[in-house]
N, C-alpha and C positions, 0 to 999 in steps of 0.2 A: 361237860356239855351245858351244865346249868351256869357253868363261870362265863364261858362263850356268849351264852345267851344274855346274861345280866350286863356283862359289858356292850353287846349291841344294844342293849334298850337305852343304856346310859349315853351311848354315842347318838342314838337317835333324838334323845331328850335335847342333848346339847346343839344338835341340827335342827329342831323343831323352829327356833325363831328365825334361822335363816330360811329354812323351808316355806315359813310363813309370807317372808319378805318377797323370796322368789315367786312363791304362788301369786300374791298381792300384784306385783309389777310384771311378772310374766303375764298376767291376765290383760292387764292394760294395754302391754306391746302386742298382743294377739289382736286385741282391739283395733289397736292403731293401724295395724296391716290391711284392715279391710279397704281403707280409702285406695290406697297403690294398686292393689289388687284388681278393685272393682274398675279404675280407669284402664288399666291393663286391659282387662277382659273386654270393655267397652269400645277401645279403642284401637291398641296394638295388637291384640289377637288376631283380628282378621287379616291384617298384613302380616303377621309373624307365621300364621298358619298357610298363607298361601304361597305354594312352592312356585308358582308361576311368577313371582317377583323375586326369587334367588333368595329369599331371605328367612325360607321355613326351617323351624327347628334348629338352629345353629346356636350352638352354646355360648360362642362369644359375644353374638350379638346382643345377648341379655346382660352382660357384664355392666355396662353404663346403667343400665336400668336398676341392677342390683344396688348399686350405690346410691342412685337416687331415691329408691326406695328406703334404704337405711337412713338416708338424709331427711325423708319425710316423716319416718316413724320419731325421729329424734326431735323434728319440730312439733309432731304431736305430744310428745313427753312435755315439752316446755309450755305448750298452750295447757296441758293437764294439770301442771302445778301452779297455774295461775287461774284455774276455772272455779276457785272458791268465790271469787268475786262476780255480781250479776253482769260487769262488764267482760270479765275474762271467760264468762261463758258463751258469748258471742264468737270467740276464737275458736274453741274447741268444737263447739257445734258447727261452725264453718268447715273444720277439720273433718269431722264426721261425715258431713252432708254433701261436701263437694264431690265425693264418688258417685251417688246417687244423681246429684244434679247434673253432673257432667254425662251420665249415662242417658238421661233425658234430652241433654242437649245433643249429643250425638243422633239420638232417635229422632229429633226434630230435624237434624241438618239432612237426613236421609229420605224425608217426606218431599212430595212435589213441591210444596210450599218453601219460598226462600226468604223466610222471615228472619232466618239467623245469618243471613249471607252479608247484611249490610250493616252499616254502623249504629243506625238506629234501633235495628232489632236485636242486636247484641247487647246494648245499654238497656234496654227494657227488660231483657232477661235476665241481666246482672242485678238491676233494681229490685225485680219480683223475688230473686233469689236471696238476696240480702234481706228483703223484708221478711220472707219466711224465716229466715234464721234467727232474726232479732225476735219474732214472735215466739217461736220456739224455746228461745234462751230465756225469755222473760218468764214462761211459766214452769219450765223444767231443767233441772241439772243434768249435763250429759252425763255425770258420774252415776246417774241412778239408772241409765240404760246401757252401762258398760256391759254387762252380760250379754245383751242382744247382739252388740258390735262383736264380741268376743266369738260367738257361735258363729255368726255370719262369716267373719274372717276366716276362722277353722274350716268352715265348709269350702268357702271359696279357695281356701289356699290347697285343701285337700284334692279339690277337683282340677286346679290348674297343674298340681304336682303329677296327677294321673295321667291328664292329657298329654303333658309334655313327656313324660316317661314313654308312652306308647306311641309318641310321635316321632321320636328321635331317633335317627338311625346310629344306634351306639357302635355298630361296626366300621363307621368311618373313623372313630378313635380309638380303635384298638388295631388299625392296620398300622405297621412300621414303616418309617420314612422310606426305606429302600424297597419295600414291597410294591411292587407293579402288576397292573392287570395281565393276566396270563393270556398271551395271545397265539391264535392258532398260526402254524406256520405253513397251513395247508396251502397248495398252490396247485397249477393246473398240470394236468400230464403233458402240456405242450412246453417243455422246458425252453424252448425257443422265444416264447412270446416275452418281448420287452415289458418290463415295469413301466406302469402308468401312473403318475402322481398328479393329481387333478386338486389344486389347493384354491380356495377362496378365502381373500382377504377381505372382510366384509367392509363396505363403505370407503374402499380405497380409491379415492378419485384420481383420474389421469393427470389433473391439473396440478393436486397436490405431489404426485409422484414425479413430475417435471420440475417443481418448485425445489424439491430435495435431491435431484439426480446430479451426483459429482462425478468427475472423471474417475475417481477411485471405484465408484458403485457400477459405472458403465463397464470396467474391466472385471469386475467381478461375477457380472452377469453375461460374461462372455459364452456365448453359445445359444443365448435368448434372442428373440425377434421381439421388438417392442412394437405395439399397433395403438399410437396414441390418438386416433380418432375414433377407437371404439365406443360404442354406446349400448347401454342397456335397454331392454323394452319396458321394465316396469320399475317404479319407485320404491317397491318394498320387497324383502328377502322371499317372501312365501309366494311371490307372484314370479320373481326372477329366477330363482334357483330351478323351479319346474321347466321354465322354458329353456334352461340351458340342458337339460336332459331329455326333452322332448324335440329340441330344435325347430320347435313351432311356436307361433302366436296362439294366443286364446282365439276361440272362434265364436265365443259369446252363444254357442248352443248348448251349453253345459255349465255345470256351476264350477267355481273356483277349487271346491274340495275336489270334483272330478278331475280337473286338471292336475291337481297336485297328485293323484292317486294314479293316474295315468303315467305322470314322469317318474314315480318309484316304484309301481306294481303291475305295470302293463307289458306288452311286447312293444309297443311304440316307443318305450324308452330306450336310449342309448346303452343304458345298464344291460338291458335284456340281452342285447348284442355281444356286449361284452362277456357274459355269461355264458351264452351261446358257443362263443369262442374258446373258452375254456378258463376265462379269467375267474381268479378269486376276488370278491368285490369286499373291501374293507372300508368302513367310514367311521369318522372321526367327527361328531358334530354335536350340536345343541337340539336339544328337544323343542322344536319351534313348529312343526308341522302336524296338520289336523288329520294325518294318515300313518300308518305303517310304512316301514321303509323294507319292504320284502325282498327287493332285487339286491340287497347287500347281504352278504354272508355273515357279516358280524357288524354291528353297530356299536360304538362306544362313544357315550355321551362324556362331554368333557368334565363335567362335576364329577364321575365315577373315575375319570383316567388321573386325576390329581392325587388320588389316594387319601393320605392322611393330612396332606396340605389343606389349608382353608385360605379364604380371602375375607378381609374385614369388610363385613356388612353393614357394620354400626352406623356409620355417616349416612349409607343410603336409607336403612331403617328409619332414622331421626327424619331425614327429608321426606321420606314416604308418608311417614305419621304427620309431619307437618301439612304438606301439600295436601294430604286426604282430609284431614280435619279443621285445619285454621280456616276460620271464614274468611272469605273473598277479600273482605275489606282489610283484614290484617295480612294476609299474603301479599298483597298490593303494597301496603306499607312497608313490610319486611324487604321486598324485593327493591322498592324504591331507595332503599337505604343499604343495599346489597348484603344485608344478612341472608337472605334468600337468594339464589341464582334464579335469573329471571328466565334463562334459556330452559333451565331444567323444570321451571314452573310451568312453562308453556309446553314442554315435551311431556309432561305429566297430564296437562289438560287435554291434548289430542292424543293420548295413550302410546306413546314412543318413549317414555322414561325408562331408561335402564339404571340399574344400582353399579357402582364401580366394580363390582365383583364379575360382570359379564366379560369385559375384556382382560382382566387378571385372570379369570378361569381360564380362558382360551390361551393366554400367554404361557401358564403352567402346564395345561395340556399339550401344547403343542412342544414344549421342551421335554415333557414325557415321551412323547412320540419319537423324539429325537434319539432317546435312549433304548425305546423298543425297537427301532428301525432295523439294527444289526440281527435282532431275532425273527424277523420276517423274512419270507422268500423274497431270492434275488431274481426270481422272474415268474411271469405269469401272474402278477398282483396287481389289480387296480386299486389304489389307495385315494380315497377322497376325503380331503380335510377342510371342515369351514370352520374358520375362527373368527369371532366378533372382535375383529381386529383389523385395521385401527379405528374401527367405529367408537363414536364417542358413547360414555363420557370418557375424555382424556385423563389419563392418570400416569402415563408413562412419561419419561424424560426421554431425549435421545440415547441413553445408554442403557434403557430399558430398566430403569430403577423407578420403583412406583412412588413418584414423587409428585403428588397432585399440583403443588403451587408452581412447579415448573414444566407442567404438561400442557401442551398445545397440539393441534392437529399434525403441525410439522414434527414435533418431536415423538409423536405415537407412531406417525407414518415411517419416521427414520427408525424407529424401534422395529416395526414391522419388516423393514428391508433387512434390518440385522438377523431377523428370524430366518428370513429367506436365505441370506448369505450361510449362516450356520446349517441350514437344511443342505444346501448344495455342498459345502465343505464335507458334511457327513457322508452323503453318497459318494464323492471323491475318494474319502477315506476308506469306504467299503468298497470300492471299486465296480460302483453302480451307477455313476454319474453318465458316463458315455452311451452306455446302451439303454437308457431310460428316457421315456418322452416325459416332459414336465409341462403341465399348462397351470399358470398362476394368474389369476384374475380377480375383480371384483363382482359385487351382485348389483351394486348401485354406487352413485358417486355421494358425496357428500354435500354439505349445504354452503358450497362456494362456487364462484363464478371468476374466472381468470379474465382482467382488465388490465392491457398494458402491461403483462407480465406480473401482476399482482394479484393475490387471491383476496376477494371481497366476501365477506360472510353475508349470507341471506337469511330471511325467516328460518326458525327451527324446523318448520313444516316442509320446508324447500329441499329436494334432494337431486343434485345434477344428473344427468344421463350419462355423463362422461365417467366410462370405468376402465380400471387398470386392465390391461392384457398383455402377458408374457408368455411367449410359446418356444418351448426347444424340443425340436423332434429328437429323435434317438440317435440319427445319423450325423446330426448338426453339432461336431465339437472341434470344428478347426477355425471359430470365429474367436478372434482375440478380445473382443469387446462387443458390448450391446449392439446389435443392429436396431435400425428403425424402418417401418413399413408406413408407408401414407395410404395403405389401404384403408377403407370406410369400413371396418368390421363392425359386427354387432356379436352380443353373445350367443346368438342362434348360431353363430359359426363354430361353436365349441364342439356341439355334437358330432358332425362331420369329422372335425379334427380329432377327436377321440378316437372315432372309427379309423382313420388313416393311421393314427400313431399305433393302433394295434393291427396294422395291415389288413383290416376287414373291408370288404366290399358290400356295400347293402343297397337293396333297391328302393329303401325309402326315400320319398321326395323330402328332403330337409330345405327348410325356407334358406339355410345359411349354405356356405361352402367350408371347404376345408382348408386351413391357414398353413397346411403343408403341402409343397408340390404346387404345381401349376395352375390349379383353380383361380388364384388371386391375380393371375395375370390378364383375367377378363376384364371387362369395363368396370373402371373403379366407381362409377357413379352408382348409387342403389338409393332408392326410397326407403328411409330409416324412419320408423316411428317410436314415440315415447308414450307411454301409458301410465296415467296417474288415478289410484283409486279414490273417489271422493264419497265420503260418508259411508262406506261400504256398500252402497247400492249402485253408484254410478262409478263410470270410469271415463276420464278425459283423454281424449286421442291427441297427440300433437306430431307434426311433421318436423323433423329435425331438418334444418337448412342451416348448413354451415355452424356457426356457433349459437344459431337463434333456434326456440321451440316455439313452432306456429301451430296455434290452436286449429284444430279441423273439426272436431264434433264430440258431443257427449254420446256415450253409449249405456245401455242398462246393462246391470250385471243379473244372470240369472240366478234361481233361487236352488235350493238342495235337490230338486226332483230328478235332475240327471243322474245323481248319484245312487238312486233306488235300485236300480239293475245290478250294480257292482255290489251293493249290499246283500240283495237277496242270494246271492249266490255263496256267501259265506256263513250266513246266517241260518240256524235251524228253525223249523216251524213248530210254534207251541200253540197249545191249545188256550182259548181264552177260560176264564174263572178258574185259573190255576197260578200259584206262586212261583217266579222264575229266579234263580239266582242272577245278579244282575250282569255278571262277567260271563254268562252264557250267550250273550248276544255279540254282535259286531261292536269292537271297540277300537276306536282310535284316538291316538294319544292320550290315553288314561291309564292310572296306575291301579294294579290290582293288589292289594293288601290283606293280610290275614292276622295284623297287629292289634285289632280293637275286639274284645269280647264280645259273644253275644251277636255274632254274624253269620252262623251257620258255616264257619270255615273262612269266609273270604267276603269283601266286597270291593266295590269299584271307587276311586278318587277320581273325579273330573276336574278338568281345568280348561278344557277346551277340546275340540274335536267333537265327536259324533258317537252316540250309543244307537244300535239300531236292533229291533226285536220285531220279528215275522209271526204273526198270529193267523192261525186258523178259525175264522168265524163261522160257526154252524147255524147261526139264527140271525135275520135282519133284525136291527134295533137299534137303541142307542147304547152306546159305550163309553166309558171314561177309564182313566188309569188310576191305580193306587201303587204307591212305592214307599218302601221302608227307608228312611232317609235320616242322615244327619246335615242339619243346615247351619253352620257354624256362625253365621251373622247376618245382618241386615244387607250386606254387600255380596254374600255367597248363600243365596236363597231363591234363586230363579234358574229356569232353565225353558228353551222354546221348543215346542211340540210341533212335528210335522206328522201328518198320517197320508200315506202314500205319497201322491204327488200335490198335495195340498198345500195352502200357506202356511206359515210359520205362525205359532200363536203361543205367547208368553204365558209361562204358568210360575205364579210367586207363590212358594209355599208356605212362606212364614219361617221364623227362626227357630232352631231346636238344636240343642247341644246334645241330645240323647237321641239314640234311635227311637224314631216314631212313624207310624203309618201315616202318609198323607193322601189325601184322594184329590185329583185334578180338579180345577175348576171349569175345565173344558171337556166337552162332550162330542163324540161324532157319530153320525148316523151311518151306520155299516151295512153293507149288504154282505149275505152268505159268501165265504171264499176267503182268499188270502189278502193280507193287508200288512203292510210295513210300517211301524211305528218309529219314528227317528225323534232322538232327542239330540239338539245342538246346545253345547254347552259352552259358555264363555265364564262361566263362575266356578269356583271350587266348591263342590259338594259331595258326600258320601252316599253312596247308593247300595244297600245290600239286597233287595228283592224287589220285583217289579211284577205287576199283573195287569191285564186288561179284562175289564168286568162289564157286563151288561147291566144296565140300570132299569131300561124302559124296553117295552116292545115297538 
């Protein structure tokens, strides 16, 4: 034993000089990590942690930033070796302080003051920053404060590793390539019901479809009727798709959220009729709605359906970072030199920016659906598929290869038609094509108008009302090629068409007509309207007159109060002055998780939609709200509060990366009785517990 102990001591003595070197320079390297980590936390983390942008917690997104961090540390080492001289100190101090300065810069950018949006403001900030560095470098060597930066770096690194570790969905990286989602093959007892396939190709404008419609495609679409005059009612998905399921226009007597809720969760929805008739309802879609989709027996999100496959969001992450944090003057310079995409910049400014992953994710999920179809029931099934395709950004060429440099609206639309044909051929292979009803349409058009047979691109905020619509009834299989109807259809015609496809007679008064049978033999002329939401508060109404959109009037949108009654039906009643688990209330479009410690079991992560809590107030008085929250950034630290049918009031909590109790700045004078508190979320925050407390008599 003594022999081995002696050998070990001798070995340690030999390694001691090496360990000293490792300790010394390892300490230096750790200290140099503080700068890239701090910059990531202050800028990238809010984007990276925001799952609404499709960029959240994806390992491959971080790889370029890992290499960038390594390069940054190497640069810091070079500065370290030249920091003996007083002039060399400036470079190392610049390296160390640029992280805190960038944090200050982003903080100032988030204030209402626009001091740093113009060239003069940026120059002043840079001059002041450089002056601060020079003054510090004159009096202090950066090597003397090495230990402080090393400690800061270690703490930051540990914090980010922990946050990343609990945030990643590791199961996505353990699923085999062949494994697919286990789907229920449950069908109705009525085996004679034909399958109905209802597919939305988002943003597929009929003008674009005609532009790529070849004789070969006409033959492959034999059995379908094409309605080239189809128009949508709304310019955005979250308005348009509910109109499809309701078959009615928005009446302006309730909120948009109520309009959505009725479309997916009420007996007014065509989905309700299909379920009553015995249909098994299945949906493949994206999480874009502020309400639950209760009338579907199974909802599969595209991101879950693609299994272990992933799409590369790196460029989207870099773009989002640049668009979000670069000063306006710099963004304009980069856009003028084609370094930044001007259209994408405009889309980011108006809130319609989408990463390239959105169409890629839909494409992969649709392919997965084609594999899964053979395992599903061959009758009594209604399958709804909403793919964000060929919607921009354009990333696919005509052969469905992700090749962004060759991608255009035409090539991505050609790829969409290939998906259609693959779907049709799969049904034919399975012997399901002839007896199935198929409806394929868009929810809105793209940013083009047709002029003399050519497509002319408009402003990025423009969306055409001209929507693709293809209908194949279950009995129409003798057509050798695509037929064309001149009927002036709208997307309101889809609800009665779905019922006709299922052989259902319904007494509901739909505003549209069935596109199957003799209904369209009636007068071809109808008043058709197009509605565009302006600023989230107003809606502009246009009459479609031929190819023109004639402005008629501006209409005010209702607030959330009309949703109160539907929320009260599903929310239990809580007492005031007690702590409530956040997930106990009404949740729409929210994620309930249990992966963060110290949450009494679970928490709610919001990113849109509503939270509703009903309280019994026993005494008249002044009440306010307390909630235990994580607010990860200055961009994710606010919510709008609505008490009963009152007005929205913004509550900005302030940033907190750890669980912290926050008391609202808003108070309500409440009478005894039942009251409904609604939280309208447009930012991603974490809520653990919540309570309504009396503060004054």
